N, C-alpha and C positions, 0 to 999 in steps of 0.2 A: 521039291515038295511044296504044294500050295496049302497055305493055312487059311481056313475059313473062319473069319471072325469079323465083327462089325466095329465101326469107329467107336460106338458107344461102349462096347466091351473094353476097348483100350482106355477110354476115358474113365470108366468105372475103376479099372485097375489103378490108374494113375492117381485118382482121387483118394482111394483107400490108402495107398502108400503115403501120400502127402499128408493126409489127416490122421493116419494111424488108427482109424476107427471105422467100422462098418456103419455105426450109428451116425456119426458126423458126416460120413460120405453120402449116406442115403439122403440126409437132409440137404446137403449141398447140391445133390443131383436131382432132388425132388422126386425120388422114387422110394418104394418100400424096401426094407432090409431084405426080405425074401427075394424080391426082384433083383436087387443088387447082388445077392449071393449067387443067383442063377447066372448073372452076367459073368461073374468071376469064374464060376465053374465051367461055363461054356468056353471061356478063353483058355483056361487050363487044359481042357479036353482038346482044344484046337491045336495048342502047341505041344501037348503031350508031357507037360511037366507041372509040378506044383509051384505056384508063384508066390503064395502067401502062407505064412505060419500064423495060425490062429490060436489064441488062448482066451480065457474068460476076460482078461484085462488088457490084452495087448494084441495088435496086429502088426506084423512086420514082413517085408519081402524075404523070401528065401534067397540063397546064393544065386539061383537061376533068375529069380525075380529082380534082384539088384543088377544082374548083368543085362537083362532085357529092358530095364527101365529107361536108359538113355535113348534107345531106339524107339520106344513107345512115345517118349516125350517129343522126339524129333518128328515122328509121323503125325502126331496131333497138331503140332505147331505148323507144319507144312499144310495140313488139311485146313486149319483155320485161316492161314494166310491166303490160301487159294479161294476160300469162300469170300473173304473180304475183298480180294482182288476182283472176283466176278461181279461184285456189287459196285465196284468203282469204275468210272468211265475210262480211267487210264489203266485198266487191268493188266495190259501187256507190260507195264512199266513198274509193277509192284511184285513183291515176293520176298523170299528168304533164302539166303545162301548159307549152308552149314558145311564147314570144311575143317580139315586138320592141316596144319602146316608146321614143318620143322622150324624151330625158332630162328635159325640162321637166315631163312628166307622171309620170315615174318617181320623181322625187326626193321629192316631198311627198305627192301624191295617191295614187299606186299602192299604197304600203305600207298606207295606211288601208283600201283595198278588200281587199287580200290578208289583212289582219288579220281583217276581218269574215268573209271567205270561210273562213279557217282555223278559225274557231269552229264552222262546220258541217262542214267537210271537213278535219280535221287531218292526214290521211294523204296528201293530194294535194300533190305536189312542184311546184316552179316553176323553170323556166329562163328568165331574163329577159335579153334582149339590149338594153341601152340604146344605141340607135343614132340617128344623125341621121335626118331625115325621108327623105332619098333612100336611105340605107343600109337603113333599115327596110323601105321598099317593095321593094327588091331582095331582101331576105331572105324576105319573104312570097312574092314572085313565084317565087323559086327553090325554095320549099318547105322552107327551112331552119327556119322557124317556122310554127306553125299559123295565126297571125294577128298583126296589129300594131295598136298604138295610135298613130295618126299624124295628120298635118295633112291637111285636105281639099286637093285639088289634083292628085290622081293622074289620069293620062290613060291608063293601061294598060287596054285593054279586057278583059284577063283577070282584073282585080281589081275587087272591089266595095268600096264605102265606105258605112258606116252611121254617120251623124252621132250624136254623143252629147251634146256640149255646146259652146256658144259661149264662148270664153275670151278676155276682153278684155285688152289691154295696159294695165299700170298703172305708176305711178311708185313705186319703192322708195327710201326715204330713212330716215335716222336720226330718232329721235323728237325730237332736239334741233335738227334742221335747220329753217331759216326756212320752207321750203315745207310743213312738217308742220302749220303753222297754218291751211292752206287745206283745205276739205272736198273740193274738186276742183281740178284743175290744167288750165290752158290750155297748149298746146304752146309758145307764145312765152315762158312763164315759165321754161322750162328754160335759156334763154340766160343766159350768165354763170356757170353752174355747171359743174363738172367732170362731164361725162356719161360713163357707162360703157355701151358697147354690145358686142354679140357681132359677130364678123367676118362677112364676106359669104358665107362657106361655109354659114352657118346659114339654114335655111328661114324661121326667125322674122325674121331681118334682111331677107331678100328681101321677105317679106310686108309688113313695117313700112315699108320704104323706098318700096315701090310705093304703099301706101295714102297715105302722107304726100305723095308727089309729086303725086298727084291734087288735093291741096289746096295745092299750091305751098309745101310745107313740107319742111325737110331737117334731119336731126339733126346738130348740131355737136358731135361727140364729142371727148373728151379721152383716154379709155382705151378700147382695143378688145381684147376677150378672145375666147377660143375657147368657153369654157363659161360658162353663166349662173351656175353656182355660184361661179365666180371673181368675177363682177360683184357678187354679194351679199356676198362677203368684203370687197371693196373698199369697198362702201357701209357695211358694219358698222364698218370701220376709220376711217370718216369721211373717206375720200379722194374721194368723189363721190356721185352719184345715178345710178339706173339705170332704164331702161324695159324691162320684161320681162312675159311673160304672167303672169296672176294665178295660174295653176296652179303656176308655178315659185317662188312666194313661200310663206313659212311659213303653214300653215293655222291654227295656234294662235297666241295672243298671244306676240310675240317681245319679249325684254327691251330690244332696241335698235332694231329696225326696225319701220316702219309702211309701209303702202301707201296711195296716193291714186289715184282714177280720173282719167284724162286725157280731156278732152272737146274737141269741135270740131276735128277729128273724133274719135269713139270708134273705135279700131282693134281689130278682133276677129279671132281665128282660130277655125276650127272643128276640133275634135278628134273623132275617131271610130275605129271598128274597121275595119281593112282586112283582107281575106281573099281567097283565090283563089276565083273563082266555081265552079270545078270540084271544090273540095275538100269533104270531109266532116269536120267537126270531131270530135275525140275527145269522149266524154261529159264529161270533166273540163274541157276548154276551153269546151264549150258551157255548162256550169253557171257557169263563171267569167264569161263574157260576159253571161249573164243577171244576175249579181251586179253587173257594171259598169253595166248599164242601170239597175238599180234604184237604186244608190248615186248615180249621176250625176243622175238625175231628182230624187232627194231633195235633192241639193246645189243644183239649179236653183231649187227651191221654198224 
């Protein structure tokens, strides 16, 4: 379905929401209140839903208005960035990349890719939303971001998934831990040690539990945390050991931590780029995805 609205209609809606007032918004946009009201009504008619709740003292977005606001904000920022880029002599090297990324890929690996990208495109800005797998998929589906770096497993027919890399689960331990003496670890060797795991709200935990259940194995955990960064902190402090995706571990040599592969079975997750099938990526986002493909393929080799 094609929605017929103008950029100024979107800007009018954003301004009313942010200023919580038709009067203040009309002054900020330098138009009359009746003209502003017509803009909002036109936008509501175009999308087929009420976006604002109006009272004599207060204006606030409806539930639908709150849901659509991140998309409106992103569209306006990309439009403004494109205008500034057109005025700039180096327009092909400017822009904004808006993306969602699972935290395990955002913490160590993503900064190294962005650093390489910035060497070629120093004027391209990034908005990174580090979200859980489910939240990231929702952000892509709603158009709040151009694309996401996420786990395979999406069943939404409106989204496409392009695999980038297989990321195995490994054991993170201190260098002075007894298990560090082994080149690889068997799952039964984890017994008797204080194991740190992420809670069941994590897509990584769901994937890991399911894979181990097929081999009649189960993690006997001692610490359960929400974020994998917390698990690494507990391991570094000598409080336990942790099973986590390799991408979530330090890429460079760490003064205290080491990782070991876990075998029989090897549990792997697939990371890739998720995007809406109907969307057209901005030039900046398209260039960055090409950089992702190049760097990840190099990492595999």
